[in-house]
C-alpha positions as CSV (number, residue, x, y, z in Angstrom):
1,P,23.2,-22.7,17.3
2,T,25.6,-21.0,14.7
3,C,27.8,-17.9,15.1
4,P,27.5,-15.0,12.5
5,G,29.6,-15.5,9.6
6,N,29.6,-19.6,10.0
7,S,28.1,-21.9,7.8
8,P,25.1,-24.7,8.8
9,L,26.9,-28.0,9.2
10,R,25.6,-30.2,6.2
11,F,26.1,-33.8,7.1
12,G,24.0,-36.8,6.6
13,G,23.2,-38.1,9.9
14,V,21.3,-37.5,13.2
15,L,23.1,-34.9,15.3
16,R,22.3,-34.2,19.2
17,S,24.3,-32.3,21.5
18,T,25.0,-34.5,24.0
19,A,28.0,-32.9,26.7
20,G,29.5,-29.7,27.1
21,T,28.5,-26.8,29.6
22,V,28.7,-23.3,28.5
23,S,29.2,-20.6,30.8
24,S,28.4,-22.4,33.6
25,R,25.3,-23.8,32.3
26,P,23.9,-26.9,29.9
27,W,22.9,-26.2,26.6
28,G,20.8,-28.4,24.2
29,T,21.8,-31.6,26.4
30,G,19.6,-34.1,24.9
31,Q,17.6,-32.0,22.3
32,P,18.1,-32.8,18.6
33,I,19.9,-30.1,16.7
34,F,19.9,-31.4,13.2
35,I,17.5,-33.6,10.7
36,L,18.3,-36.1,8.5
37,P,17.3,-34.8,5.0
38,H,14.2,-37.2,4.2
39,H,15.9,-38.3,0.6
40,L,18.8,-40.0,2.1
41,R,17.2,-41.8,4.6
42,K,18.3,-45.0,2.8
43,N,21.9,-43.9,2.8
44,P,24.5,-44.2,4.1
45,F,21.8,-46.1,6.5
46,K,22.7,-50.0,5.5
47,R,21.7,-53.1,7.7
48,G,24.4,-53.5,10.5
49,G,25.7,-49.7,9.7
50,A,25.9,-46.6,12.1
51,V,24.2,-43.0,12.7
52,I,26.8,-41.0,12.7
53,I,26.7,-39.1,16.2
54,V,28.3,-35.5,16.2
55,W,28.9,-32.9,19.2
56,F,30.3,-29.6,20.0
57,G,33.3,-30.3,22.7
58,T,34.2,-26.4,22.8
59,A,32.6,-23.3,22.7
60,K,33.0,-19.6,22.1
61,N,31.6,-16.3,22.7
62,C,30.1,-14.8,19.2
63,G,30.9,-11.3,19.6
64,G,29.1,-10.7,22.7
65,S,26.2,-12.9,22.1
66,S,25.6,-15.2,25.0
67,V,24.3,-18.0,21.8
68,P,27.1,-20.8,22.0
69,C,28.7,-21.9,19.1
70,P,30.5,-25.0,18.4
71,G,34.2,-25.1,18.1
72,R,35.9,-28.5,17.9
73,V,33.4,-31.0,16.4
74,T,33.8,-34.9,17.1
75,E,32.7,-38.0,16.4
76,T,31.6,-41.1,17.2
77,Q,29.6,-43.8,15.8
78,V,26.7,-46.1,17.6
79,S,24.4,-48.6,16.8
80,S,21.2,-47.1,15.9
81,A,21.2,-47.6,12.1
82,C,17.6,-48.3,10.4
83,P,17.2,-51.3,8.7
84,I,17.4,-49.9,4.5
85,E,13.7,-52.3,4.4
86,D,11.7,-49.9,7.2
87,E,10.7,-46.9,7.2
88,F,13.0,-44.0,8.8
89,S,10.2,-42.5,10.7
90,Q,9.4,-45.8,12.1
91,C,12.9,-46.4,14.0
92,N,14.0,-43.1,15.1
93,A,16.3,-42.9,17.9
94,T,14.9,-39.5,19.3
95,C,11.7,-40.4,19.7
96,P,10.8,-41.9,23.6
97,R,10.9,-44.9,24.6
98,Y,10.3,-47.1,27.3
99,S,13.5,-48.9,29.1
100,D,12.7,-52.7,28.7
101,N,14.4,-53.6,32.4
102,T,12.2,-51.1,34.3
103,T,9.0,-51.4,35.7
104,K,6.1,-49.5,33.8
105,F,2.8,-50.5,35.5
106,S,1.2,-52.2,38.1
107,K,-2.3,-54.0,38.6
108,E,-4.5,-54.3,41.6
109,S,-8.0,-56.1,41.8
110,N,-10.3,-56.7,44.8
111,S,-13.0,-58.5,42.4
112,S,-12.9,-60.4,39.1
113,S,-14.9,-57.1,37.8
114,N,-12.5,-54.6,38.7
115,L,-9.2,-53.3,38.1
116,L,-7.2,-50.3,38.6
117,L,-4.0,-49.9,36.1
118,T,-1.0,-47.6,37.6
119,W,1.7,-46.5,34.9
120,R,4.9,-44.4,35.6
121,D,5.3,-41.3,33.6
122,W,8.1,-42.1,30.8
123,D,11.3,-40.5,32.5
124,V,14.3,-38.8,31.0
125,T,16.8,-40.2,33.4
126,V,16.2,-43.5,32.8
127,D,14.3,-44.3,29.8
128,R,15.3,-43.6,25.9
129,G,14.9,-41.0,23.4
130,I,13.7,-37.2,23.7
131,G,10.8,-36.1,25.2
132,P,8.2,-34.5,26.9
133,I,5.1,-36.9,26.8
134,T,2.2,-34.7,26.4
135,G,-0.3,-37.2,27.0
136,Y,-1.5,-41.1,27.3
137,L,-4.1,-42.8,25.7
138,L,-4.9,-46.1,27.1
139,R,-6.2,-48.7,24.1
140,H,-8.6,-51.7,26.0
141,G,-10.6,-54.2,25.1
142,K,-11.0,-57.9,25.1
143,L,-8.1,-60.1,23.9
144,G,-8.7,-60.8,20.1
145,E,-11.8,-58.2,19.7
146,P,-11.9,-54.6,18.6
147,S,-10.1,-52.2,21.1
148,T,-11.4,-48.4,22.6
149,D,-9.5,-45.6,23.1
150,I,-9.4,-43.3,26.0
151,Q,-7.7,-39.8,26.0
152,K,-6.2,-40.1,29.6
153,G,-4.0,-36.6,29.5
154,L,-1.4,-36.5,31.8
155,S,-3.2,-39.3,34.2
156,L,-0.9,-41.9,35.3
157,H,-3.9,-44.8,36.0
158,H,-7.6,-45.7,35.1
159,L,-9.8,-47.7,37.0
160,F,-11.8,-50.5,35.1
161,T,-15.2,-51.7,36.0
162,D,-17.6,-54.3,34.8
163,L,-15.3,-56.8,33.7
164,I,-16.1,-60.0,33.0
165,D,-14.9,-63.4,35.1
166,K,-12.8,-65.8,33.3
167,Q,-12.1,-63.5,30.4
168,W,-8.9,-61.9,29.1
169,Y,-8.2,-58.6,28.6
170,S,-5.4,-56.8,27.0
171,F,-4.5,-52.9,27.9
172,E,-2.1,-50.6,26.0
173,V,-0.7,-47.5,27.4
174,I,0.6,-45.2,24.2
175,G,2.3,-42.0,25.5
176,M,1.7,-39.2,22.8
177,T,4.5,-36.7,21.3
178,G,3.1,-34.3,19.0
179,T,6.9,-34.0,17.9
180,S,7.9,-34.8,14.5
181,T,10.5,-37.3,13.7
182,V,13.5,-38.0,11.5
183,G,11.4,-38.8,7.8
184,G,8.2,-36.3,8.8
185,G,6.7,-38.6,10.8
186,L,5.4,-38.6,14.6
187,C,6.7,-40.1,17.4
188,D,2.7,-40.2,19.1
189,G,3.1,-43.7,20.1
190,S,6.7,-44.7,20.0
191,A,6.7,-44.8,24.1
192,S,4.1,-47.7,24.7
193,F,3.8,-50.9,25.9
194,K,1.0,-53.8,26.9
195,V,-0.5,-55.4,29.7
196,L,-2.5,-58.6,30.0
197,H,-5.0,-59.5,32.3
198,F,-7.4,-62.6,32.9
199,A,-10.5,-61.7,35.4
200,G,-10.7,-63.9,38.4
201,C,-7.6,-65.3,38.2
202,E,-4.9,-64.1,41.1
203,E,-1.2,-63.1,39.3
204,P,1.1,-65.6,38.6
205,S,4.6,-65.5,40.5
206,R,6.8,-66.6,37.0
207,K,5.6,-67.5,33.6
208,P,4.2,-70.9,32.8
209,V,6.3,-74.1,32.0
210,K,7.2,-75.5,29.0
211,P,4.7,-77.8,27.5
212,I,4.7,-81.1,28.8
213,R,3.8,-83.2,25.2
214,V,3.3,-81.5,22.0
215,Y,2.8,-84.4,18.6
216,L,1.0,-84.6,15.6
217,G,-2.6,-86.1,15.8
218,G,-3.2,-86.5,11.9
219,T,-2.6,-86.1,8.3
220,S,-4.2,-85.5,5.4
221,Q,-2.7,-84.3,1.8
222,T,-4.0,-80.3,2.9
223,S,-4.6,-80.6,6.6
224,L,-2.4,-81.5,9.9
225,E,-3.7,-81.6,13.6
226,F,-1.6,-81.1,16.5
227,R,-2.3,-82.1,20.0
228,W,-1.0,-81.1,23.5
229,Y,-1.5,-81.7,27.3
230,K,-3.8,-78.9,28.2
231,A,-2.6,-75.8,29.4
232,P,-2.5,-74.8,33.2
233,P,-5.3,-72.6,34.6
234,C,-5.5,-68.9,33.8
235,N,-3.3,-69.6,30.7
236,I,-3.6,-68.9,26.6
237,V,-2.1,-70.9,24.0
238,N,-0.1,-69.3,21.3
239,Y,1.1,-71.2,18.6
240,S,2.9,-70.8,15.4
241,L,3.3,-72.8,12.5
242,V,6.5,-72.9,10.6
243,S,7.6,-74.3,7.2
244,D,11.0,-73.8,5.3
245,N,12.3,-71.5,8.1
246,R,8.9,-69.2,7.3
247,I,6.0,-68.4,9.8
248,I,3.1,-69.5,7.7
249,K,0.5,-69.0,10.7
250,T,0.6,-67.5,14.3
251,E,-2.6,-67.1,16.5
252,I,-3.6,-66.7,20.0
253,L,-5.9,-69.1,21.1
254,V,-8.5,-67.3,23.9
255,C,-10.0,-69.3,26.8
256,T,-9.8,-72.5,24.3
257,P,-11.6,-75.9,25.8
258,T,-9.5,-78.3,24.2
259,S,-5.9,-79.3,23.5
260,S,-5.6,-80.1,19.8
261,I,-6.3,-77.7,16.7
262,G,-6.4,-78.7,12.9
263,L,-4.8,-76.7,10.5
264,N,-6.2,-76.2,6.7
265,N,-5.0,-75.3,3.8
266,L,-1.5,-76.4,3.8
267,T,0.6,-77.5,1.0
268,V,0.5,-81.2,-0.5
269,C,3.6,-83.2,0.7
270,T,5.6,-80.3,2.8
271,E,6.8,-80.5,6.3
272,Y,6.0,-78.4,9.0
273,E,6.9,-77.3,12.4
274,F,4.9,-76.3,15.1
275,Q,5.5,-73.9,17.7
276,L,3.3,-74.0,21.1
277,Q,3.8,-71.8,23.9
278,F,1.3,-70.9,27.4
279,V,1.2,-67.3,27.7
280,N,0.3,-65.5,31.5
281,T,-0.2,-62.1,32.2
282,I,3.7,-62.2,33.1
283,G,4.8,-63.5,30.0
284,A,5.3,-66.4,27.8
285,G,6.9,-69.9,28.6
286,P,9.1,-71.7,26.8
287,K,8.3,-73.7,23.3
288,G,7.3,-76.7,22.7
289,F,7.8,-78.1,19.0
290,A,6.2,-80.9,17.0
291,K,6.7,-81.5,13.3
292,G,4.3,-83.1,10.5
293,T,4.4,-83.5,7.3
294,T,1.2,-83.5,5.0
295,N,0.2,-86.8,2.5
296,S,1.2,-86.9,-1.0
297,D,-1.7,-87.2,-3.5
298,T,-0.3,-90.0,-5.2
299,L,0.8,-93.1,-3.5
300,T,3.7,-91.3,-2.4
301,G,6.3,-88.3,-2.9
302,I,8.5,-88.3,-5.4
303,P,12.5,-88.1,-4.8
304,V,13.5,-84.6,-5.2
305,D,17.5,-83.5,-6.1
306,V,18.4,-86.4,-8.1
307,D,22.1,-85.7,-8.9
308,V,24.6,-88.1,-10.6
309,S,28.4,-87.7,-9.7
310,Q,31.6,-89.1,-10.2
311,V,31.3,-90.1,-13.6
312,N,34.2,-92.1,-15.2
313,S,34.1,-94.4,-18.4
314,T,32.4,-97.5,-16.3
315,S,30.9,-96.6,-13.3
316,A,29.0,-93.4,-12.0
317,T,26.9,-92.3,-8.1
318,V,23.2,-91.4,-8.6
319,S,21.9,-89.6,-5.2
320,W,18.9,-88.4,-4.3
321,G,16.6,-86.7,-1.4
322,K,14.6,-88.3,1.4
323,V,11.2,-88.5,0.9
324,T,8.6,-88.5,3.8
325,C,5.4,-88.3,2.6
326,V,2.8,-90.8,1.9
327,Q,-0.4,-91.0,1.1
328,S,-1.7,-92.5,4.5
329,K,-0.5,-91.7,7.8
330,N,-0.3,-95.2,8.8
331,D,2.2,-95.8,6.0
332,N,6.0,-95.3,5.4
333,V,8.7,-95.3,2.6
334,I,10.8,-98.7,3.1
335,G,13.2,-98.0,0.4
336,Y,13.7,-96.7,-3.6
337,R,13.4,-98.4,-6.5
338,Y,15.7,-97.4,-9.3
339,R,15.6,-98.0,-13.1
340,L,18.8,-97.7,-15.7
341,T,18.4,-97.5,-19.3
342,S,20.4,-97.0,-22.3
343,D,19.1,-96.7,-26.2
344,G,15.6,-97.6,-25.0
345,N,17.0,-100.8,-23.5
346,G,16.8,-101.8,-19.8
347,V,20.4,-102.3,-18.1
348,R,19.2,-102.4,-14.6
349,E,16.3,-102.2,-12.2
350,D,16.7,-102.6,-8.3
351,T,15.4,-101.6,-4.8
352,T,18.0,-100.0,-2.4
353,K,17.0,-98.6,1.3
354,E,20.4,-96.0,0.9
355,L,19.6,-92.6,-0.6
356,K,22.4,-93.0,-3.1
357,V,23.2,-96.2,-5.7
358,E,26.5,-97.1,-7.3
359,L,26.4,-97.9,-10.7
360,N,29.2,-100.0,-12.0
361,S,30.0,-102.0,-15.3
362,L,29.2,-99.2,-17.6
363,T,30.0,-98.8,-21.3
364,P,32.2,-96.3,-22.1
365,N,30.7,-93.2,-24.1
366,S,27.5,-94.4,-23.9
367,K,24.3,-92.3,-22.7
368,Y,22.1,-93.3,-19.9
369,K,18.9,-92.5,-18.4
370,F,18.4,-93.2,-14.8
371,K,15.1,-92.4,-12.7
372,V,13.9,-93.5,-9.1
373,K,10.9,-93.7,-7.2
374,A,9.9,-94.1,-3.7
375,M,8.1,-97.6,-2.2
376,T,5.9,-97.8,0.7
377,S,5.4,-100.1,3.6
378,S,1.9,-101.5,1.5
379,K,4.5,-102.4,-1.0
380,E,3.0,-99.7,-3.6
381,G,5.3,-97.2,-5.3
382,G,5.3,-93.8,-6.0
383,P,5.5,-92.2,-9.4
384,F,8.9,-92.1,-10.8
385,T,11.1,-89.0,-11.1
386,D,12.1,-87.8,-14.9
387,D,14.9,-89.3,-16.4
388,I,18.2,-88.1,-15.5
389,V,20.4,-88.1,-18.3
390,F,24.2,-88.7,-17.9
391,D,27.2,-89.9,-20.5
392,T,29.9,-91.7,-19.9
393,P,33.3,-90.9,-21.2
394,E,35.7,-92.7,-23.4
């Protein structure tokens, strides 16, 4: 709201009126009154930053007009900033969203072939954002298969029939608004949640337990096999494969009769972590973990991160990283063989079980070359590293 002669407020933030009663009646409470221009959405919205919320604490009469006008303006900061890499329209705090700590739906089923799904209306008093919801879209289908949409209007329930026994289904309730957001998108779909249902199974009373055992079953140069004890009845299996703190693959195994999986097209001589959890209609249980390293395409892997330190005129220390990958799962690394040369002549060659070696009795003002390789229990050695060159001072 503006008064005659007042300039519109120009500030880079999302502004909402949140307080104040004017002439004994609320005005604008919970309604957006200013939208950040789209071209400013990346500044100053940095990760971990804040959105400035401005409200009008007092009002004054505008020449007899009943339109309230801003008097004193105060500011506060809230932690609802949009990460810079995300589209601002996807994290607009004014879009309606269900609160996470509230009951959103109920299920009733008197046979494995039918299900009555009932959900509550989005409620401005307990949920987040600004409404209203103008209708609901119900998206459903067998888990892992294409889904079907049903327009429900403002209806808050739906009866499903002809469900298949021992089949997993996914239902998603989506609130529709048609309201524009900061950045020009729509709030449609922001108030949504998903429901899992397993036809023919009783509703569980709690989430699944942690897998009893998850372990590595087999290895090759580009594949790993992981195994686990069978999931409890009416559960599905969800797994992720992680390497170097990055999720390489994630998948839900629906109604799988086996308790193992082979993962292919992996990188040679690379360590992976397999994370597994059981899921029922209430949610996912704790994860079980197992690690595995793909085999080397040579006899064994090559030591990495070879480093020369503490160099003086007669000594030096050389260290390297542990080798974990071998050509066969029945083999293992038992030590490291190193070679030291100077001017093309052999100075020292020996084997150690450590990840470093102290080189003593060196000649001052000389150039040395060092290389190392891993040795396995089959007595076969992998390839040497490239020469690491260092000089001793005078």
